[in-house]
PDB file of N, CA, C and O in Angstrom:
ATOM      1  N   MET A   1       2.556  10.474  -3.090  1.00  0.00           N
ATOM      2  CA  MET A   1       2.442   9.991  -4.507  1.00  0.00           C
ATOM      3  C   MET A   1       1.214   9.400  -4.827  1.00  0.00           C
ATOM      4  O   MET A   1       0.309   8.763  -4.288  1.00  0.00           O
ATOM      5  N   SER A   2       1.467   9.760  -5.683  1.00  0.00           N
ATOM      6  CA  SER A   2      -0.355   8.733  -6.430  1.00  0.00           C
ATOM      7  C   SER A   2       0.154   7.448  -7.257  1.00  0.00           C
ATOM      8  O   SER A   2       1.242   7.071  -7.692  1.00  0.00           O
ATOM      9  N   SER A   3      -1.227   6.938  -7.258  1.00  0.00           N
ATOM     10  CA  SER A   3      -1.307   5.998  -8.425  1.00  0.00           C
ATOM     11  C   SER A   3      -1.694   5.634  -9.094  1.00  0.00           C
ATOM     12  O   SER A   3      -2.828   5.184  -8.925  1.00  0.00           O
ATOM     13  N   LEU A   4      -1.193   5.562 -10.115  1.00  0.00           N
ATOM     14  CA  LEU A   4      -2.686   4.863 -11.590  1.00  0.00           C
ATOM     15  C   LEU A   4      -2.958   3.692 -11.871  1.00  0.00           C
ATOM     16  O   LEU A   4      -2.505   3.341 -12.961  1.00  0.00           O
ATOM     17  N   ALA A   5      -3.661   2.755 -11.185  1.00  0.00           N
ATOM     18  CA  ALA A   5      -4.210   1.314 -10.544  1.00  0.00           C
ATOM     19  C   ALA A   5      -5.540   2.115 -11.103  1.00  0.00           C
ATOM     20  O   ALA A   5      -5.579   3.317 -10.840  1.00  0.00           O
ATOM     21  N   PHE A   6      -6.603   1.563 -11.832  1.00  0.00           N
ATOM     22  CA  PHE A   6      -7.581   1.812 -12.710  1.00  0.00           C
ATOM     23  C   PHE A   6      -8.134   0.291 -11.977  1.00  0.00           C
ATOM     24  O   PHE A   6      -7.374  -0.634 -11.692  1.00  0.00           O
ATOM     25  N   ASP A   7      -9.411   0.290 -11.791  1.00  0.00           N
ATOM     26  CA  ASP A   7     -10.499  -0.908 -12.520  1.00  0.00           C
ATOM     27  C   ASP A   7     -11.141  -0.910 -13.011  1.00  0.00           C
ATOM     28  O   ASP A   7     -12.125  -0.590 -12.345  1.00  0.00           O
ATOM     29  N   PHE A   8     -11.270  -1.005 -13.524  1.00  0.00           N
ATOM     30  CA  PHE A   8     -12.299  -1.219 -14.361  1.00  0.00           C
ATOM     31  C   PHE A   8     -13.119  -2.018 -14.662  1.00  0.00           C
ATOM     32  O   PHE A   8     -13.921  -1.761 -15.560  1.00  0.00           O
ATOM     33  N   GLY A   9     -13.142  -3.370 -13.895  1.00  0.00           N
ATOM     34  CA  GLY A   9     -14.181  -4.620 -13.555  1.00  0.00           C
ATOM     35  C   GLY A   9     -13.827  -5.707 -14.126  1.00  0.00           C
ATOM     36  O   GLY A   9     -13.768  -6.768 -13.505  1.00  0.00           O
ATOM     37  N   PHE A  10     -13.441  -5.555 -15.831  1.00  0.00           N
ATOM     38  CA  PHE A  10     -12.380  -6.358 -16.273  1.00  0.00           C
ATOM     39  C   PHE A  10     -11.222  -6.965 -16.475  1.00  0.00           C
ATOM     40  O   PHE A  10     -10.518  -6.937 -15.466  1.00  0.00           O
ATOM     41  N   GLY A  11     -10.668  -7.595 -17.538  1.00  0.00           N
ATOM     42  CA  GLY A  11      -9.862  -7.361 -17.816  1.00  0.00           C
ATOM     43  C   GLY A  11      -8.505  -8.576 -16.499  1.00  0.00           C
ATOM     44  O   GLY A  11      -8.599  -9.124 -15.401  1.00  0.00           O
ATOM     45  N   ALA A  12      -7.509  -8.418 -17.510  1.00  0.00           N
ATOM     46  CA  ALA A  12      -6.801  -8.340 -16.556  1.00  0.00           C
ATOM     47  C   ALA A  12      -5.929  -7.659 -14.821  1.00  0.00           C
ATOM     48  O   ALA A  12      -4.736  -7.547 -15.100  1.00  0.00           O
ATOM     49  N   GLN A  13      -6.030  -7.469 -14.150  1.00  0.00           N
ATOM     50  CA  GLN A  13      -6.112  -6.568 -12.440  1.00  0.00           C
ATOM     51  C   GLN A  13      -4.998  -7.094 -11.614  1.00  0.00           C
ATOM     52  O   GLN A  13      -5.650  -8.112 -11.381  1.00  0.00           O
ATOM     53  N   LEU A  14      -4.249  -7.236 -11.173  1.00  0.00           N
ATOM     54  CA  LEU A  14      -2.684  -7.484 -10.545  1.00  0.00           C
ATOM     55  C   LEU A  14      -3.467  -6.870  -9.572  1.00  0.00           C
ATOM     56  O   LEU A  14      -4.012  -5.767  -9.559  1.00  0.00           O
ATOM     57  N   GLN A  15      -3.404  -8.372  -8.226  1.00  0.00           N
ATOM     58  CA  GLN A  15      -4.420  -7.931  -6.174  1.00  0.00           C
ATOM     59  C   GLN A  15      -2.800  -7.684  -5.517  1.00  0.00           C
ATOM     60  O   GLN A  15      -1.576  -7.800  -5.470  1.00  0.00           O
ATOM     61  N   GLU A  16      -3.570  -7.424  -5.268  1.00  0.00           N
ATOM     62  CA  GLU A  16      -1.871  -7.319  -3.528  1.00  0.00           C
ATOM     63  C   GLU A  16      -1.532  -8.160  -2.950  1.00  0.00           C
ATOM     64  O   GLU A  16      -0.630  -8.037  -2.121  1.00  0.00           O
ATOM     65  N   ASP A  17      -2.187  -9.390  -3.210  1.00  0.00           N
ATOM     66  CA  ASP A  17      -0.485 -10.143  -2.046  1.00  0.00           C
ATOM     67  C   ASP A  17      -0.280 -10.732  -3.960  1.00  0.00           C
ATOM     68  O   ASP A  17      -0.280 -11.962  -3.987  1.00  0.00           O
ATOM     69  N   GLY A  18      -0.160 -10.255  -5.052  1.00  0.00           N
ATOM     70  CA  GLY A  18       0.557 -11.000  -6.271  1.00  0.00           C
ATOM     71  C   GLY A  18      -0.327 -11.453  -7.247  1.00  0.00           C
ATOM     72  O   GLY A  18      -0.207 -11.305  -8.463  1.00  0.00           O
ATOM     73  N   SER A  19      -1.128 -11.956  -6.703  1.00  0.00           N
ATOM     74  CA  SER A  19      -1.687 -12.959  -7.748  1.00  0.00           C
ATOM     75  C   SER A  19      -2.417 -12.100  -8.899  1.00  0.00           C
ATOM     76  O   SER A  19      -2.377 -10.975  -8.400  1.00  0.00           O
ATOM     77  N   THR A  20      -3.248 -11.924 -10.509  1.00  0.00           N
ATOM     78  CA  THR A  20      -3.838 -11.149 -10.528  1.00  0.00           C
ATOM     79  C   THR A  20      -5.501 -12.142 -11.226  1.00  0.00           C
ATOM     80  O   THR A  20      -5.422 -13.105 -11.989  1.00  0.00           O
ATOM     81  N   ARG A  21      -7.157 -11.405 -10.563  1.00  0.00           N
ATOM     82  CA  ARG A  21      -7.642 -11.754 -11.993  1.00  0.00           C
ATOM     83  C   ARG A  21      -8.154 -11.537 -12.437  1.00  0.00           C
ATOM     84  O   ARG A  21      -8.313 -10.317 -12.426  1.00  0.00           O
ATOM     85  N   PHE A  22      -8.945 -12.222 -13.253  1.00  0.00           N
ATOM     86  CA  PHE A  22      -9.619 -11.970 -14.384  1.00  0.00           C
ATOM     87  C   PHE A  22      -9.994 -12.263 -15.134  1.00  0.00           C
ATOM     88  O   PHE A  22      -9.830 -13.375 -15.634  1.00  0.00           O
ATOM     89  N   ARG A  23     -10.732 -11.295 -15.578  1.00  0.00           N
ATOM     90  CA  ARG A  23     -12.171 -11.369 -15.691  1.00  0.00           C
ATOM     91  C   ARG A  23     -12.836 -11.374 -16.825  1.00  0.00           C
ATOM     92  O   ARG A  23     -12.050 -11.582 -17.749  1.00  0.00           O
ATOM     93  N   LEU A  24     -14.637 -11.152 -17.420  1.00  0.00           N
ATOM     94  CA  LEU A  24     -14.412 -10.737 -18.962  1.00  0.00           C
ATOM     95  C   LEU A  24     -16.330 -11.440 -18.816  1.00  0.00           C
ATOM     96  O   LEU A  24     -16.759 -12.431 -18.226  1.00  0.00           O
ATOM     97  N   TRP A  25     -17.126 -10.245 -19.746  1.00  0.00           N
ATOM     98  CA  TRP A  25     -18.611 -10.576 -20.386  1.00  0.00           C
ATOM     99  C   TRP A  25     -18.735 -11.654 -20.798  1.00  0.00           C
ATOM    100  O   TRP A  25     -17.939 -11.794 -21.726  1.00  0.00           O
ATOM    101  N   ALA A  26     -19.115 -12.243 -20.686  1.00  0.00           N
ATOM    102  CA  ALA A  26     -19.462 -13.161 -22.249  1.00  0.00           C
ATOM    103  C   ALA A  26     -20.588 -14.231 -21.716  1.00  0.00           C
ATOM    104  O   ALA A  26     -20.492 -15.428 -21.445  1.00  0.00           O
ATOM    105  N   PRO A  27     -21.872 -13.167 -21.669  1.00  0.00           N
ATOM    106  CA  PRO A  27     -23.041 -13.587 -21.035  1.00  0.00           C
ATOM    107  C   PRO A  27     -23.574 -14.782 -22.876  1.00  0.00           C
ATOM    108  O   PRO A  27     -23.741 -15.903 -22.396  1.00  0.00           O
ATOM    109  N   ASP A  28     -23.742 -14.860 -23.878  1.00  0.00           N
ATOM    110  CA  ASP A  28     -24.054 -15.730 -24.174  1.00  0.00           C
ATOM    111  C   ASP A  28     -23.450 -16.504 -24.380  1.00  0.00           C
ATOM    112  O   ASP A  28     -23.685 -17.019 -25.473  1.00  0.00           O
ATOM    113  N   CYS A  29     -21.785 -17.417 -23.195  1.00  0.00           N
ATOM    114  CA  CYS A  29     -21.194 -18.288 -23.797  1.00  0.00           C
ATOM    115  C   CYS A  29     -21.304 -19.456 -22.169  1.00  0.00           C
ATOM    116  O   CYS A  29     -21.863 -18.934 -21.205  1.00  0.00           O
ATOM    117  N   THR A  30     -20.849 -20.710 -22.013  1.00  0.00           N
ATOM    118  CA  THR A  30     -21.582 -20.845 -21.583  1.00  0.00           C
ATOM    119  C   THR A  30     -20.198 -21.871 -20.209  1.00  0.00           C
ATOM    120  O   THR A  30     -20.172 -22.487 -19.144  1.00  0.00           O
ATOM    121  N   ALA A  31     -19.215 -21.315 -21.472  1.00  0.00           N
ATOM    122  CA  ALA A  31     -17.785 -22.044 -20.691  1.00  0.00           C
ATOM    123  C   ALA A  31     -16.824 -21.409 -21.172  1.00  0.00           C
ATOM    124  O   ALA A  31     -16.628 -21.325 -22.384  1.00  0.00           O
ATOM    125  N   LEU A  32     -15.897 -20.731 -20.052  1.00  0.00           N
ATOM    126  CA  LEU A  32     -13.902 -20.519 -20.821  1.00  0.00           C
ATOM    127  C   LEU A  32     -12.770 -20.351 -20.244  1.00  0.00           C
ATOM    128  O   LEU A  32     -12.544 -20.902 -19.167  1.00  0.00           O
ATOM    129  N   THR A  33     -12.218 -19.872 -20.615  1.00  0.00           N
ATOM    130  CA  THR A  33     -11.396 -20.748 -20.561  1.00  0.00           C
ATOM    131  C   THR A  33     -10.237 -19.613 -20.367  1.00  0.00           C
ATOM    132  O   THR A  33     -10.467 -18.695 -21.153  1.00  0.00           O
ATOM    133  N   LEU A  34      -8.307 -19.207 -19.072  1.00  0.00           N
ATOM    134  CA  LEU A  34      -7.696 -18.371 -19.372  1.00  0.00           C
ATOM    135  C   LEU A  34      -6.290 -19.465 -19.665  1.00  0.00           C
ATOM    136  O   LEU A  34      -5.778 -20.211 -18.831  1.00  0.00           O
ATOM    137  N   GLU A  35      -5.828 -19.257 -21.298  1.00  0.00           N
ATOM    138  CA  GLU A  35      -4.596 -19.828 -21.533  1.00  0.00           C
ATOM    139  C   GLU A  35      -3.867 -18.372 -21.097  1.00  0.00           C
ATOM    140  O   GLU A  35      -4.171 -17.180 -21.130  1.00  0.00           O
ATOM    141  N   LEU A  36      -2.323 -19.479 -20.519  1.00  0.00           N
ATOM    142  CA  LEU A  36      -1.584 -18.024 -20.213  1.00  0.00           C
ATOM    143  C   LEU A  36      -0.796 -18.812 -21.285  1.00  0.00           C
ATOM    144  O   LEU A  36      -1.208 -19.751 -21.966  1.00  0.00           O
ATOM    145  N   GLY A  37       0.822 -18.040 -21.295  1.00  0.00           N
ATOM    146  CA  GLY A  37       1.773 -18.331 -22.642  1.00  0.00           C
ATOM    147  C   GLY A  37       2.317 -19.196 -22.387  1.00  0.00           C
ATOM    148  O   GLY A  37       2.864 -19.940 -23.202  1.00  0.00           O
ATOM    149  N   ASP A  38       2.309 -19.364 -20.862  1.00  0.00           N
ATOM    150  CA  ASP A  38       3.476 -20.226 -20.001  1.00  0.00           C
ATOM    151  C   ASP A  38       2.478 -22.362 -20.888  1.00  0.00           C
ATOM    152  O   ASP A  38       2.764 -23.556 -20.980  1.00  0.00           O
ATOM    153  N   GLY A  39       1.103 -21.176 -21.318  1.00  0.00           N
ATOM    154  CA  GLY A  39       0.466 -23.921 -21.359  1.00  0.00           C
ATOM    155  C   GLY A  39      -0.251 -23.866 -20.959  1.00  0.00           C
ATOM    156  O   GLY A  39      -1.252 -24.496 -21.299  1.00  0.00           O
ATOM    157  N   ARG A  40      -0.186 -22.925 -19.795  1.00  0.00           N
ATOM    158  CA  ARG A  40      -0.859 -22.932 -18.459  1.00  0.00           C
ATOM    159  C   ARG A  40      -2.646 -22.600 -19.247  1.00  0.00           C
ATOM    160  O   ARG A  40      -2.873 -21.739 -20.097  1.00  0.00           O
ATOM    161  N   ALA A  41      -3.786 -23.670 -18.578  1.00  0.00           N
ATOM    162  CA  ALA A  41      -5.596 -24.070 -19.386  1.00  0.00           C
ATOM    163  C   ALA A  41      -5.925 -23.959 -17.801  1.00  0.00           C
ATOM    164  O   ALA A  41      -5.283 -24.508 -16.905  1.00  0.00           O
ATOM    165  N   MET A  42      -7.502 -22.814 -17.592  1.00  0.00           N
ATOM    166  CA  MET A  42      -8.012 -22.096 -16.269  1.00  0.00           C
ATOM    167  C   MET A  42      -8.886 -22.754 -16.839  1.00  0.00           C
ATOM    168  O   MET A  42      -8.420 -23.162 -17.903  1.00  0.00           O
ATOM    169  N   PRO A  43      -9.666 -22.998 -16.731  1.00  0.00           N
ATOM    170  CA  PRO A  43     -10.999 -22.932 -16.181  1.00  0.00           C
ATOM    171  C   PRO A  43     -11.768 -21.995 -15.837  1.00  0.00           C
ATOM    172  O   PRO A  43     -12.144 -22.312 -14.709  1.00  0.00           O
ATOM    173  N   MET A  44     -12.370 -20.753 -16.199  1.00  0.00           N
ATOM    174  CA  MET A  44     -12.942 -19.798 -15.835  1.00  0.00           C
ATOM    175  C   MET A  44     -14.495 -19.941 -14.613  1.00  0.00           C
ATOM    176  O   MET A  44     -15.318 -20.857 -14.599  1.00  0.00           O
ATOM    177  N   HIS A  45     -14.471 -19.205 -14.077  1.00  0.00           N
ATOM    178  CA  HIS A  45     -15.334 -19.518 -12.701  1.00  0.00           C
ATOM    179  C   HIS A  45     -16.577 -18.030 -13.737  1.00  0.00           C
ATOM    180  O   HIS A  45     -16.331 -16.887 -14.125  1.00  0.00           O
ATOM    181  N   ALA A  46     -18.003 -19.034 -13.808  1.00  0.00           N
ATOM    182  CA  ALA A  46     -19.050 -17.840 -14.022  1.00  0.00           C
ATOM    183  C   ALA A  46     -19.676 -17.757 -12.249  1.00  0.00           C
ATOM    184  O   ALA A  46     -20.035 -18.459 -11.303  1.00  0.00           O
ATOM    185  N   VAL A  47     -19.484 -16.434 -12.664  1.00  0.00           N
ATOM    186  CA  VAL A  47     -19.725 -15.583 -11.071  1.00  0.00           C
ATOM    187  C   VAL A  47     -21.351 -14.608 -11.188  1.00  0.00           C
ATOM    188  O   VAL A  47     -21.939 -14.160 -10.203  1.00  0.00           O
ATOM    189  N   GLU A  48     -21.684 -14.502 -12.222  1.00  0.00           N
ATOM    190  CA  GLU A  48     -23.551 -13.092 -11.580  1.00  0.00           C
ATOM    191  C   GLU A  48     -24.178 -12.743 -13.075  1.00  0.00           C
ATOM    192  O   GLU A  48     -23.041 -12.286 -13.194  1.00  0.00           O
ATOM    193  N   ASP A  49     -24.706 -12.556 -14.058  1.00  0.00           N
ATOM    194  CA  ASP A  49     -24.849 -11.712 -15.137  1.00  0.00           C
ATOM    195  C   ASP A  49     -23.954 -11.624 -16.156  1.00  0.00           C
ATOM    196  O   ASP A  49     -23.343 -10.685 -16.665  1.00  0.00           O
ATOM    197  N   GLY A  50     -24.022 -13.262 -16.427  1.00  0.00           N
ATOM    198  CA  GLY A  50     -22.529 -13.621 -18.456  1.00  0.00           C
ATOM    199  C   GLY A  50     -21.395 -12.975 -17.131  1.00  0.00           C
ATOM    200  O   GLY A  50     -21.969 -11.902 -16.943  1.00  0.00           O
ATOM    201  N   TRP A  51     -20.830 -12.970 -16.665  1.00  0.00           N
ATOM    202  CA  TRP A  51     -19.032 -12.432 -16.214  1.00  0.00           C
ATOM    203  C   TRP A  51     -19.056 -13.658 -15.936  1.00  0.00           C
ATOM    204  O   TRP A  51     -20.050 -14.381 -15.864  1.00  0.00           O
ATOM    205  N   PHE A  52     -17.210 -14.116 -15.659  1.00  0.00           N
ATOM    206  CA  PHE A  52     -16.685 -15.155 -15.857  1.00  0.00           C
ATOM    207  C   PHE A  52     -14.996 -14.794 -14.752  1.00  0.00           C
ATOM    208  O   PHE A  52     -14.427 -13.707 -14.645  1.00  0.00           O
ATOM    209  N   GLU A  53     -14.854 -15.273 -14.519  1.00  0.00           N
ATOM    210  CA  GLU A  53     -13.529 -14.724 -13.909  1.00  0.00           C
ATOM    211  C   GLU A  53     -12.852 -16.151 -12.825  1.00  0.00           C
ATOM    212  O   GLU A  53     -13.377 -17.212 -12.488  1.00  0.00           O
ATOM    213  N   ILE A  54     -11.597 -15.601 -12.551  1.00  0.00           N
ATOM    214  CA  ILE A  54     -10.311 -16.336 -11.883  1.00  0.00           C
ATOM    215  C   ILE A  54      -9.724 -15.895 -12.043  1.00  0.00           C
ATOM    216  O   ILE A  54      -9.695 -15.224 -13.074  1.00  0.00           O
ATOM    217  N   VAL A  55      -8.398 -15.900 -10.826  1.00  0.00           N
ATOM    218  CA  VAL A  55      -7.934 -15.613  -9.870  1.00  0.00           C
ATOM    219  C   VAL A  55      -6.652 -16.768 -10.249  1.00  0.00           C
ATOM    220  O   VAL A  55      -6.678 -17.995 -10.157  1.00  0.00           O
ATOM    221  N   THR A  56      -5.797 -16.060 -10.602  1.00  0.00           N
ATOM    222  CA  THR A  56      -4.563 -17.034 -10.413  1.00  0.00           C
ATOM    223  C   THR A  56      -2.600 -15.726 -10.251  1.00  0.00           C
ATOM    224  O   THR A  56      -2.236 -14.550 -10.268  1.00  0.00           O
ATOM    225  N   ASN A  57      -2.049 -17.178 -10.114  1.00  0.00           N
ATOM    226  CA  ASN A  57      -0.944 -17.125 -10.634  1.00  0.00           C
ATOM    227  C   ASN A  57      -0.405 -16.575 -11.386  1.00  0.00           C
ATOM    228  O   ASN A  57       0.200 -17.430 -12.033  1.00  0.00           O
ATOM    229  N   ALA A  58      -0.025 -14.849 -12.096  1.00  0.00           N
ATOM    230  CA  ALA A  58       0.523 -14.664 -13.121  1.00  0.00           C
ATOM    231  C   ALA A  58       1.037 -12.781 -13.057  1.00  0.00           C
ATOM    232  O   ALA A  58       0.356 -11.852 -12.624  1.00  0.00           O
ATOM    233  N   PRO A  59       2.278 -12.735 -13.583  1.00  0.00           N
ATOM    234  CA  PRO A  59       2.975 -11.541 -13.001  1.00  0.00           C
ATOM    235  C   PRO A  59       2.706 -10.126 -14.055  1.00  0.00           C
ATOM    236  O   PRO A  59       3.277 -10.173 -15.145  1.00  0.00           O
ATOM    237  N   ALA A  60       2.226  -9.430 -13.880  1.00  0.00           N
ATOM    238  CA  ALA A  60       3.155  -8.057 -15.409  1.00  0.00           C
ATOM    239  C   ALA A  60       3.481  -8.441 -16.331  1.00  0.00           C
ATOM    240  O   ALA A  60       4.394  -9.233 -16.100  1.00  0.00           O
ATOM    241  N   GLY A  61       3.217  -8.343 -17.708  1.00  0.00           N
ATOM    242  CA  GLY A  61       3.625  -9.305 -18.793  1.00  0.00           C
ATOM    243  C   GLY A  61       3.111 -10.043 -19.382  1.00  0.00           C
ATOM    244  O   GLY A  61       3.106 -10.177 -20.606  1.00  0.00           O
ATOM    245  N   THR A  62       2.456 -10.802 -18.373  1.00  0.00           N
ATOM    246  CA  THR A  62       1.987 -11.839 -18.849  1.00  0.00           C
ATOM    247  C   THR A  62       0.980 -12.512 -19.816  1.00  0.00           C
ATOM    248  O   THR A  62      -0.213 -12.437 -19.523  1.00  0.00           O
ATOM    249  N   GLN A  63       1.324 -13.106 -20.843  1.00  0.00           N
ATOM    250  CA  GLN A  63       0.526 -13.176 -22.837  1.00  0.00           C
ATOM    251  C   GLN A  63      -0.666 -14.468 -22.098  1.00  0.00           C
ATOM    252  O   GLN A  63      -0.541 -15.585 -21.596  1.00  0.00           O
ATOM    253  N   TYR A  64      -1.595 -13.696 -22.347  1.00  0.00           N
ATOM    254  CA  TYR A  64      -3.322 -14.501 -22.049  1.00  0.00           C
ATOM    255  C   TYR A  64      -3.818 -14.232 -22.697  1.00  0.00           C
ATOM    256  O   TYR A  64      -3.475 -13.232 -23.328  1.00  0.00           O
ATOM    257  N   ARG A  65      -4.875 -14.860 -22.988  1.00  0.00           N
ATOM    258  CA  ARG A  65      -5.733 -14.954 -24.186  1.00  0.00           C
ATOM    259  C   ARG A  65      -7.035 -16.017 -23.540  1.00  0.00           C
ATOM    260  O   ARG A  65      -6.857 -16.967 -22.777  1.00  0.00           O
ATOM    261  N   TYR A  66      -8.710 -15.402 -24.249  1.00  0.00           N
ATOM    262  CA  TYR A  66      -9.576 -15.727 -22.999  1.00  0.00           C
ATOM    263  C   TYR A  66      -9.824 -16.771 -24.726  1.00  0.00           C
ATOM    264  O   TYR A  66      -9.504 -16.468 -25.876  1.00  0.00           O
ATOM    265  N   ARG A  67     -10.691 -18.336 -24.026  1.00  0.00           N
ATOM    266  CA  ARG A  67     -10.722 -19.678 -25.334  1.00  0.00           C
ATOM    267  C   ARG A  67     -12.371 -19.692 -24.738  1.00  0.00           C
ATOM    268  O   ARG A  67     -13.190 -20.481 -25.209  1.00  0.00           O
TER     269      ARG A  67
END
């Protein structure tokens, strides 16, 4: 049986431990916040070359946006 999971390197990516990694390239931003549909807002971490990311508990189907 094959898996249809792809790792594009950005967006929401479910992890094997059940968490979700959110990753966005925003080189002109100094800060980004991830807002989930349940009202949680979390600052994202600047990593390298304009990328921001955060790993949190957000099951498949969770609404989210970047601010």
